[in-house]
TIGUMAR-542450 format. One record per atom (N, C-alpha, C, O): residue in one letter; atom name; x, y, z. Coordinates in nm, 2 decimals. Atoms other than C-alpha are relative to their C-alpha. Example, Ala and Ser with C-alpha at 12.3 -4.5 7.8 and 13.67 -1.06 7.14 Angstrom:
a,N,0.09,-0.12,0.00 .
a,CA,1.23,-0.45,0.78 .
a,C,0.09,0.12,0.00 .
a,O,0.19,0.12,0.07 .
s,N,-0.09,-0.11,0.00 .
s,CA,1.37,-0.11,0.71 .
s,C,-0.08,0.11,0.08 .
s,O,-0.03,0.22,0.09 .
This chain:
x,N,0.11,0.00,0.06 .
x,CA,10.87,11.25,24.81 .
x,C,0.03,0.10,-0.10 .
x,O,0.09,0.20,-0.07 .
x,N,-0.01,-0.07,0.13 .
x,CA,10.87,11.39,24.47 .
x,C,-0.11,0.05,-0.02 .
x,O,-0.22,-0.01,-0.01 .
x,N,0.10,-0.06,0.03 .
x,CA,10.69,11.64,24.39 .
x,C,-0.02,0.04,-0.16 .
x,O,0.08,0.06,-0.23 .
x,N,0.08,0.02,0.12 .
x,CA,10.49,11.66,24.05 .
x,C,0.05,0.14,-0.08 .
x,O,-0.01,0.23,-0.02 .
x,N,0.02,-0.17,0.05 .
x,CA,10.60,12.03,23.83 .
x,C,-0.08,-0.04,-0.11 .
x,O,-0.05,-0.14,-0.17 .
x,N,0.12,-0.02,0.07 .
x,CA,10.29,12.09,23.62 .
x,C,0.05,0.12,-0.10 .
x,O,0.08,0.23,-0.05 .
x,N,0.01,-0.12,0.12 .
x,CA,10.34,12.31,23.30 .
x,C,-0.07,0.09,-0.01 .
x,O,-0.19,0.06,0.00 .
x,N,0.14,-0.08,0.01 .
x,CA,10.15,12.61,23.26 .
x,C,-0.01,0.01,-0.11 .
x,O,-0.09,0.10,-0.14 .
x,N,0.02,-0.03,0.16 .
x,CA,10.16,12.59,22.87 .
x,C,-0.06,-0.10,-0.04 .
x,O,-0.09,-0.10,-0.16 .
x,N,0.13,0.08,0.05 .
x,CA,9.93,12.29,22.85 .
x,C,-0.16,0.03,0.00 .
x,O,-0.21,0.05,0.11 .
x,N,0.10,-0.05,-0.01 .
x,CA,9.62,12.37,22.76 .
x,C,-0.09,-0.14,-0.08 .
x,O,-0.06,-0.22,-0.17 .
x,N,0.13,0.10,0.11 .
x,CA,9.29,12.16,22.65 .
x,C,-0.03,0.04,-0.17 .
x,O,-0.04,0.16,-0.21 .
x,N,0.01,-0.05,0.19 .
x,CA,9.24,12.18,22.24 .
x,C,-0.08,-0.13,-0.01 .
x,O,-0.05,-0.25,0.00 .
x,N,0.06,0.11,0.08 .
x,CA,8.96,12.04,22.09 .
x,C,0.02,-0.03,-0.15 .
x,O,0.01,0.08,-0.22 .
x,N,-0.04,0.05,0.10 .
x,CA,9.05,11.86,21.78 .
x,C,-0.19,0.01,-0.09 .
x,O,-0.29,-0.05,-0.05 .
x,N,0.08,-0.06,0.17 .
x,CA,8.78,12.00,21.44 .
x,C,-0.02,-0.09,-0.10 .
x,O,-0.10,-0.09,-0.19 .
x,N,-0.02,0.11,0.15 .
x,CA,8.86,11.71,21.21 .
x,C,-0.10,-0.03,0.01 .
x,O,-0.17,0.01,-0.08 .
x,N,0.13,0.09,0.07 .
x,CA,8.56,11.51,21.25 .
x,C,-0.08,0.08,0.04 .
x,O,-0.17,0.02,0.09 .
x,N,0.10,-0.05,0.00 .
x,CA,8.34,11.78,21.29 .
x,C,0.00,0.09,-0.16 .
x,O,-0.10,0.14,-0.20 .
x,N,0.00,-0.05,0.13 .
x,CA,8.45,11.93,20.94 .
x,C,-0.03,-0.09,-0.07 .
x,O,-0.09,-0.05,-0.17 .
x,N,-0.04,0.12,0.07 .
x,CA,8.48,11.56,20.81 .
x,C,-0.20,0.02,-0.04 .
x,O,-0.24,0.03,-0.16 .
x,N,0.16,0.00,-0.01 .
x,CA,8.05,11.58,20.88 .
x,C,-0.07,0.14,-0.09 .
x,O,-0.17,0.15,-0.16 .
x,N,0.05,-0.10,0.07 .
x,CA,8.01,11.89,20.76 .
x,C,0.03,-0.02,-0.18 .
x,O,-0.06,-0.02,-0.26 .
x,N,-0.02,0.04,0.16 .
x,CA,8.20,11.80,20.37 .
x,C,-0.10,-0.10,-0.02 .
x,O,-0.18,-0.09,-0.12 .
x,N,0.10,0.09,0.05 .
x,CA,8.01,11.49,20.39 .
x,C,-0.18,0.09,-0.06 .
x,O,-0.25,0.08,-0.17 .
x,N,0.14,-0.04,0.03 .
x,CA,7.66,11.68,20.43 .
x,C,0.00,0.10,-0.11 .
x,O,-0.11,0.12,-0.17 .
x,N,-0.01,-0.05,0.08 .
x,CA,7.79,11.93,20.20 .
x,C,-0.05,-0.06,-0.16 .
x,O,-0.14,-0.03,-0.24 .
x,N,-0.02,0.09,0.11 .
x,CA,7.86,11.67,19.92 .
x,C,-0.18,-0.07,-0.04 .
x,O,-0.24,-0.05,-0.15 .
x,N,0.14,0.00,0.05 .
x,CA,7.50,11.53,19.95 .
x,C,-0.11,0.09,0.01 .
x,O,-0.22,0.07,-0.05 .
x,N,0.08,-0.11,0.08 .
x,CA,7.33,11.85,19.94 .
x,C,-0.03,0.03,-0.16 .
x,O,-0.13,0.05,-0.23 .
x,N,-0.01,-0.04,0.17 .
x,CA,7.49,11.91,19.58 .
x,C,-0.02,-0.14,-0.04 .
x,O,0.05,-0.14,-0.14 .
x,N,-0.01,0.10,0.06 .
x,CA,7.42,11.54,19.48 .
x,C,-0.14,-0.05,-0.01 .
x,O,-0.20,-0.13,-0.09 .
x,N,0.20,0.03,0.04 .
x,CA,7.04,11.54,19.53 .
x,C,-0.08,0.14,0.01 .
x,O,-0.20,0.18,0.04 .
x,N,0.08,-0.16,0.05 .
x,CA,6.98,11.90,19.44 .
x,C,-0.01,-0.02,-0.14 .
x,O,0.08,-0.07,-0.21 .
x,N,0.05,0.02,0.12 .
x,CA,6.78,11.90,19.12 .
x,C,-0.02,0.19,-0.05 .
x,O,-0.07,0.28,0.01 .
x,N,0.02,-0.12,0.05 .
x,CA,6.82,12.19,18.90 .
x,C,-0.15,0.01,-0.12 .
x,O,-0.18,-0.08,-0.19 .
x,N,0.10,-0.10,0.07 .
x,CA,6.53,12.39,18.71 .
x,C,-0.01,0.01,-0.12 .
x,O,0.06,0.11,-0.13 .
x,N,-0.05,-0.07,0.12 .
x,CA,6.54,12.43,18.33 .
x,C,-0.09,0.08,-0.04 .
x,O,-0.19,0.03,-0.09 .
x,N,0.10,-0.12,-0.04 .
x,CA,6.36,12.76,18.33 .
x,C,-0.03,0.04,-0.19 .
x,O,0.07,0.04,-0.27 .
x,N,0.04,-0.06,0.16 .
x,CA,6.21,12.87,17.94 .
x,C,0.09,0.09,-0.03 .
x,O,0.15,0.09,-0.14 .
x,N,-0.06,-0.12,0.07 .
x,CA,6.37,13.20,17.97 .
x,C,-0.05,0.09,-0.01 .
x,O,0.02,0.19,-0.05 .
x,N,0.10,-0.09,0.06 .
x,CA,6.08,13.41,17.92 .
x,C,-0.10,0.00,0.09 .
x,O,-0.11,-0.11,0.14 .
x,N,0.06,0.00,-0.02 .
x,CA,5.80,13.55,18.08 .
x,C,-0.15,-0.02,-0.05 .
x,O,-0.13,0.01,-0.17 .
x,N,0.10,0.00,0.10 .
x,CA,5.44,13.50,17.94 .
x,C,-0.12,-0.03,0.05 .
x,O,-0.15,-0.14,0.10 .
x,N,0.14,0.01,-0.03 .
x,CA,5.05,13.58,18.01 .
x,C,-0.05,-0.07,-0.05 .
x,O,-0.10,-0.10,-0.16 .
x,N,0.06,0.14,-0.04 .
x,CA,4.96,13.31,18.15 .
x,C,-0.18,0.02,-0.02 .
x,O,-0.25,0.12,0.01 .
x,N,0.19,0.01,-0.02 .
x,CA,4.55,13.21,18.10 .
x,C,-0.04,0.01,0.15 .
x,O,0.05,-0.02,0.23 .
x,N,0.03,0.08,-0.13 .
x,CA,4.37,13.19,18.43 .
x,C,-0.08,-0.09,-0.01 .
x,O,-0.13,-0.13,-0.11 .
x,N,0.08,0.17,0.00 .
x,CA,4.18,12.88,18.55 .
x,C,-0.03,0.03,0.18 .
x,O,0.04,0.09,0.27 .
x,N,0.08,0.01,-0.15 .
x,CA,3.96,12.84,18.87 .
x,C,0.05,-0.13,0.04 .
x,O,0.00,-0.18,0.14 .
x,N,-0.04,0.12,-0.08 .
x,CA,4.13,12.53,18.94 .
x,C,0.14,-0.02,0.00 .
x,O,0.17,-0.13,0.03 .
x,N,-0.11,0.02,0.02 .
x,CA,4.49,12.57,18.89 .
x,C,0.09,-0.07,0.10 .
x,O,0.05,-0.08,0.21 .
x,N,-0.07,0.13,-0.11 .
x,CA,4.74,12.34,19.07 .
x,C,0.12,0.02,-0.03 .
x,O,0.17,0.03,-0.15 .
x,N,-0.17,-0.02,0.04 .
x,CA,5.11,12.38,19.16 .
x,C,0.05,-0.15,-0.06 .
x,O,-0.03,-0.24,-0.05 .
x,N,-0.08,0.12,0.01 .
x,CA,5.37,12.10,19.03 .
x,C,0.12,0.03,-0.01 .
x,O,0.19,0.07,-0.11 .
x,N,-0.16,-0.03,-0.03 .
x,CA,5.69,12.15,19.18 .
x,C,0.10,-0.13,-0.04 .
x,O,0.22,-0.10,-0.04 .
x,N,-0.09,0.05,0.06 .
x,CA,5.84,11.85,19.05 .
x,C,0.01,0.01,-0.13 .
x,O,0.08,-0.07,-0.17 .
x,N,-0.06,-0.04,0.16 .
x,CA,5.88,11.96,18.70 .
x,C,0.12,0.08,-0.01 .
x,O,0.13,0.18,0.05 .
x,N,-0.14,-0.09,-0.01 .
x,CA,6.24,12.07,18.62 .
x,C,0.03,0.03,-0.20 .
x,O,0.13,0.06,-0.26 .
x,N,-0.03,-0.05,0.15 .
x,CA,6.17,12.14,18.23 .
x,C,-0.11,0.09,-0.04 .
x,O,-0.21,0.04,0.01 .
x,N,0.06,-0.08,0.03 .
x,CA,5.95,12.43,18.10 .
x,C,0.01,0.04,-0.14 .
x,O,0.12,0.02,-0.20 .
x,N,-0.05,0.00,0.13 .
x,CA,5.90,12.52,17.77 .
x,C,-0.16,0.10,-0.09 .
x,O,-0.27,0.07,-0.13 .
x,N,0.07,-0.13,0.01 .
x,CA,5.73,12.86,17.68 .
x,C,0.00,0.06,-0.13 .
x,O,0.10,0.08,-0.20 .
x,N,0.05,-0.05,0.13 .
x,CA,5.53,13.00,17.39 .
x,C,-0.05,0.10,0.02 .
x,O,-0.13,0.12,0.10 .
x,N,0.08,-0.18,-0.03 .
x,CA,5.46,13.36,17.34 .
x,C,-0.06,0.00,-0.12 .
x,O,-0.07,-0.10,-0.20 .
x,N,0.14,-0.03,0.08 .
x,CA,5.19,13.52,17.12 .
x,C,0.03,-0.02,-0.09 .
x,O,-0.05,-0.10,-0.15 .
x,N,0.03,0.03,0.14 .
x,CA,5.36,13.52,16.81 .
x,C,0.09,-0.14,-0.06 .
x,O,0.15,-0.16,-0.16 .
x,N,-0.07,0.14,0.03 .
x,CA,5.49,13.17,16.82 .
x,C,0.12,-0.01,0.02 .
x,O,0.14,-0.12,0.06 .
x,N,-0.11,0.05,-0.08 .
x,CA,5.79,13.17,16.92 .
x,C,0.00,-0.10,0.13 .
x,O,-0.10,-0.11,0.20 .
x,N,-0.02,0.19,-0.04 .
x,CA,5.92,12.84,17.10 .
x,C,0.09,0.05,0.10 .
x,O,0.19,0.07,0.02 .
x,N,-0.11,0.00,-0.07 .
x,CA,6.16,12.92,17.40 .
x,C,0.01,-0.17,0.15 .
x,O,-0.06,-0.21,0.23 .
x,N,-0.03,0.06,-0.08 .
x,CA,6.34,12.66,17.58 .
x,C,0.15,-0.02,0.07 .
x,O,0.25,0.00,0.00 .
x,N,-0.15,-0.05,-0.07 .
x,CA,6.65,12.64,17.85 .
x,C,0.04,0.13,-0.05 .
x,O,0.15,0.14,-0.11 .
x,N,-0.04,-0.18,0.03 .
x,CA,6.68,13.04,17.78 .
x,C,0.04,-0.02,-0.10 .
x,O,0.16,-0.01,-0.10 .
x,N,-0.01,-0.01,0.13 .
x,CA,6.67,13.00,17.42 .
x,C,-0.13,-0.02,-0.09 .
x,O,-0.23,-0.08,-0.07 .
x,N,0.13,0.01,0.09 .
x,CA,6.44,13.05,17.14 .
x,C,0.05,-0.13,-0.04 .
x,O,0.17,-0.16,-0.03 .
x,N,0.00,0.14,0.10 .
x,CA,6.39,12.69,16.94 .
x,C,-0.04,-0.01,-0.10 .
x,O,-0.14,0.06,-0.10 .
x,N,0.11,0.05,0.11 .
x,CA,6.24,12.56,16.60 .
x,C,-0.10,-0.03,0.08 .
x,O,-0.12,0.00,0.20 .
x,N,0.14,0.09,-0.05 .
x,CA,5.93,12.40,16.66 .
x,C,0.03,-0.16,-0.03 .
x,O,-0.02,-0.26,0.04 .
x,N,-0.09,0.13,0.04 .
x,CA,6.12,12.10,16.49 .
x,C,0.10,-0.06,0.07 .
x,O,0.12,-0.18,0.06 .
x,N,-0.10,0.06,-0.10 .
x,CA,6.39,12.08,16.74 .
x,C,-0.03,-0.03,0.17 .
x,O,0.05,-0.07,0.26 .
x,N,0.03,-0.01,-0.15 .
x,CA,6.16,12.10,17.07 .
x,C,0.00,-0.14,0.04 .
x,O,0.01,-0.16,0.16 .
x,N,-0.02,0.14,-0.05 .
x,CA,6.18,11.71,17.07 .
x,C,0.18,-0.03,0.00 .
x,O,0.23,-0.08,0.10 .
x,N,-0.15,0.04,-0.04 .
x,CA,6.55,11.67,17.04 .
x,C,0.05,0.10,0.10 .
x,O,0.12,0.05,0.18 .
x,N,-0.01,-0.08,-0.15 .
x,CA,6.59,11.95,17.31 .
x,C,-0.04,-0.06,0.11 .
x,O,0.02,-0.12,0.20 .
x,N,0.08,0.09,-0.17 .
x,CA,6.40,11.81,17.58 .
x,C,0.05,-0.16,-0.03 .
x,O,-0.03,-0.23,0.03 .
x,N,-0.01,0.14,-0.01 .
x,CA,6.54,11.45,17.50 .
x,C,0.15,-0.02,0.05 .
x,O,0.19,-0.13,0.08 .
x,N,-0.12,-0.05,0.01 .
x,CA,6.91,11.63,17.54 .
x,C,-0.05,0.05,0.16 .
x,O,0.02,-0.01,0.25 .
x,N,-0.03,-0.06,-0.13 .
x,CA,6.78,11.83,17.88 .
x,C,-0.07,-0.17,0.08 .
x,O,-0.05,-0.19,0.20 .
x,N,0.02,0.10,-0.10 .
x,CA,6.62,11.48,17.99 .
x,C,0.12,-0.09,0.04 .
x,O,0.11,-0.17,0.13 .
x,N,-0.11,0.09,0.01 .
x,CA,6.95,11.32,17.96 .
x,C,0.07,0.10,0.15 .
x,O,0.07,0.06,0.27 .
x,N,-0.06,-0.08,-0.09 .
x,CA,7.10,11.58,18.17 .
x,C,-0.08,-0.03,0.17 .
x,O,-0.02,-0.08,0.27 .
x,N,0.07,0.05,-0.15 .
x,CA,6.82,11.56,18.48 .
x,C,-0.13,-0.10,-0.07 .
x,O,-0.19,-0.06,-0.17 .
x,N,0.13,0.04,0.01 .
x,CA,6.54,11.31,18.45 .
x,C,-0.08,0.05,0.04 .
x,O,-0.06,0.12,0.14 .
x,N,0.12,-0.06,-0.06 .
x,CA,6.21,11.40,18.49 .
x,C,-0.17,-0.08,-0.06 .
x,O,-0.21,-0.13,-0.16 .
x,N,0.17,0.06,0.08 .
x,CA,5.84,11.28,18.43 .
x,C,-0.10,0.11,-0.05 .
x,O,-0.17,0.09,-0.15 .
x,N,0.09,-0.09,0.10 .
x,CA,5.66,11.60,18.34 .
x,C,0.05,0.13,-0.04 .
x,O,0.12,0.21,0.03 .
x,N,-0.07,-0.14,0.06 .
x,CA,5.75,11.88,18.13 .
x,C,-0.17,0.11,0.03 .
x,O,-0.29,0.08,0.04 .
x,N,0.10,-0.08,-0.04 .
x,CA,5.55,12.23,18.20 .
x,C,-0.02,0.09,-0.15 .
x,O,0.07,0.14,-0.22 .
x,N,-0.03,-0.09,0.14 .
x,CA,5.43,12.41,17.89 .
x,C,-0.05,0.12,0.03 .
x,O,-0.17,0.12,0.06 .
x,N,0.05,-0.15,-0.02 .
x,CA,5.39,12.80,17.95 .
x,C,-0.04,0.07,-0.12 .
x,O,0.05,0.13,-0.19 .
x,N,0.01,-0.05,0.10 .
x,CA,5.20,12.91,17.68 .
x,C,-0.11,0.15,0.01 .
x,O,-0.23,0.15,0.07 .
x,N,0.05,-0.15,0.02 .
x,CA,5.09,13.30,17.63 .
x,C,-0.16,-0.04,-0.03 .
x,O,-0.19,-0.12,-0.12 .
x,N,0.17,-0.02,0.05 .
x,CA,4.67,13.34,17.64 .
x,C,-0.02,0.02,-0.17 .
x,O,-0.12,-0.02,-0.22 .
x,N,0.09,-0.02,0.11 .
x,CA,4.69,13.46,17.28 .
x,C,0.10,-0.07,-0.09 .
x,O,0.12,-0.04,-0.21 .
x,N,-0.08,0.12,0.14 .
x,CA,4.93,13.15,17.12 .
x,C,-0.08,-0.02,-0.05 .
x,O,-0.18,0.00,0.01 .
x,N,0.03,0.10,0.09 .
x,CA,4.81,12.97,16.84 .
x,C,-0.03,-0.13,0.06 .
x,O,0.05,-0.19,0.13 .
x,N,0.02,0.11,-0.08 .
x,CA,4.63,12.67,16.96 .
x,C,0.06,-0.11,-0.12 .
x,O,0.04,-0.23,-0.11 .
x,N,-0.08,0.11,0.12 .
x,CA,4.83,12.51,16.64 .
x,C,0.17,-0.06,0.07 .
x,O,0.23,-0.16,0.07 .
x,N,-0.18,-0.05,-0.02 .
x,CA,5.20,12.62,16.77 .
x,C,-0.05,-0.13,0.13 .
x,O,-0.04,-0.25,0.10 .
x,N,0.04,0.07,-0.11 .
x,CA,5.07,12.47,17.14 .
x,C,-0.03,-0.15,0.00 .
x,O,0.01,-0.23,0.08 .
x,N,-0.01,0.16,0.02 .
x,CA,4.97,12.12,17.00 .
x,C,0.09,-0.05,-0.06 .
x,O,0.12,-0.17,-0.04 .
x,N,-0.15,0.03,0.06 .
x,CA,5.29,12.12,16.77 .
x,C,0.12,-0.02,0.13 .
x,O,0.22,-0.08,0.09 .
x,N,-0.11,-0.03,-0.08 .
x,CA,5.50,12.18,17.11 .
x,C,-0.03,-0.19,0.06 .
x,O,0.03,-0.30,0.04 .
x,N,0.05,0.10,0.01 .
x,CA,5.28,11.92,17.24 .
x,C,0.01,-0.16,0.00 .
x,O,0.01,-0.25,0.08 .
x,N,-0.03,0.11,0.06 .
x,CA,5.34,11.65,17.00 .
x,C,0.17,-0.01,-0.02 .
x,O,0.22,-0.11,-0.07 .
x,N,-0.11,0.08,0.06 .
x,CA,5.71,11.68,16.97 .
x,C,0.05,-0.04,0.16 .
x,O,0.14,-0.13,0.17 .
x,N,-0.06,0.06,-0.11 .
x,CA,5.76,11.64,17.38 .
x,C,-0.05,-0.13,0.02 .
x,O,0.00,-0.21,0.09 .
x,N,-0.02,0.16,-0.05 .
x,CA,5.60,11.32,17.35 .
x,C,0.06,-0.09,-0.09 .
x,O,0.05,-0.21,-0.08 .
x,N,-0.07,0.08,0.05 .
x,CA,5.79,11.22,17.10 .
x,C,0.15,-0.01,0.00 .
x,O,0.22,-0.06,-0.08 .
x,N,-0.12,-0.02,-0.04 .
x,CA,6.08,11.30,17.27 .
x,C,-0.04,-0.09,0.14 .
x,O,0.05,-0.17,0.15 .
x,N,0.00,0.13,-0.07 .
x,CA,5.95,11.07,17.57 .
x,C,-0.17,-0.02,0.01 .
x,O,-0.24,0.06,0.06 .
x,N,0.15,0.08,-0.01 .
x,CA,5.60,10.87,17.55 .
x,C,-0.08,-0.01,0.14 .
x,O,-0.20,-0.02,0.17 .
x,N,0.08,0.01,-0.16 .
x,CA,5.55,10.84,17.93 .
x,C,0.02,0.13,0.08 .
x,O,0.00,0.12,0.21 .
x,N,0.01,-0.09,-0.10 .
x,CA,5.61,11.20,18.03 .
x,C,-0.11,0.08,-0.03 .
x,O,-0.14,0.12,-0.14 .
x,N,0.09,-0.10,0.02 .
x,CA,5.34,11.41,18.12 .
x,C,0.03,0.16,-0.02 .
x,O,0.12,0.23,0.02 .
x,N,0.01,-0.16,0.02 .
x,CA,5.24,11.75,18.02 .
x,C,-0.10,0.05,0.04 .
x,O,-0.21,0.02,0.02 .
x,N,0.11,-0.10,-0.05 .
x,CA,5.08,12.03,18.22 .
x,C,0.02,0.13,-0.10 .
x,O,0.10,0.17,-0.17 .
x,N,0.02,-0.19,0.06 .
x,CA,4.98,12.38,18.10 .
x,C,-0.02,0.11,0.11 .
x,O,-0.12,0.12,0.18 .
x,N,-0.04,-0.14,-0.09 .
x,CA,5.10,12.68,18.31 .
x,C,-0.12,0.06,-0.01 .
x,O,-0.15,0.11,-0.12 .
x,N,0.11,-0.17,-0.03 .
x,CA,4.77,12.92,18.46 .
x,C,0.05,0.04,0.11 .
x,O,0.12,-0.02,0.19 .
x,N,0.01,-0.06,-0.12 .
x,CA,4.74,13.15,18.69 .
x,C,-0.12,-0.01,0.05 .
x,O,-0.21,-0.03,-0.04 .
x,N,0.08,0.03,-0.08 .
x,CA,4.50,13.13,18.97 .
x,C,-0.13,0.12,-0.01 .
x,O,-0.07,0.22,0.04 .
x,N,0.10,-0.08,0.00 .
x,CA,4.15,13.37,18.94 .
x,C,0.02,0.04,0.12 .
x,O,-0.05,0.13,0.17 .
């Protein structure tokens, strides 16, 4: 009768390759589905409103200071260049809503001019005016 000789160095091992594949696939999925927000780059004193609502789907913010400066994508923009800049941002990350963050001391004419430029950039864009809740 022959005896079987067991080697003491044989150990069970777990193959980690399938787990690493799944982790990398999940990482790629999250990178592809992430949307990046294009912030205006400055803080403004927004007016207060009793019925302010949250709009989480917007990725483009336009800020208007009290002195009439317009900020878009963390840099100052001329009023005539707002439409072209928004067209460029829409090509990078499409969205259907643009949020205008106008200071409560900003002139109405500047706000209307910016809204007009937004509509020129995309006629189907929705414009929301940012406000703080009371």
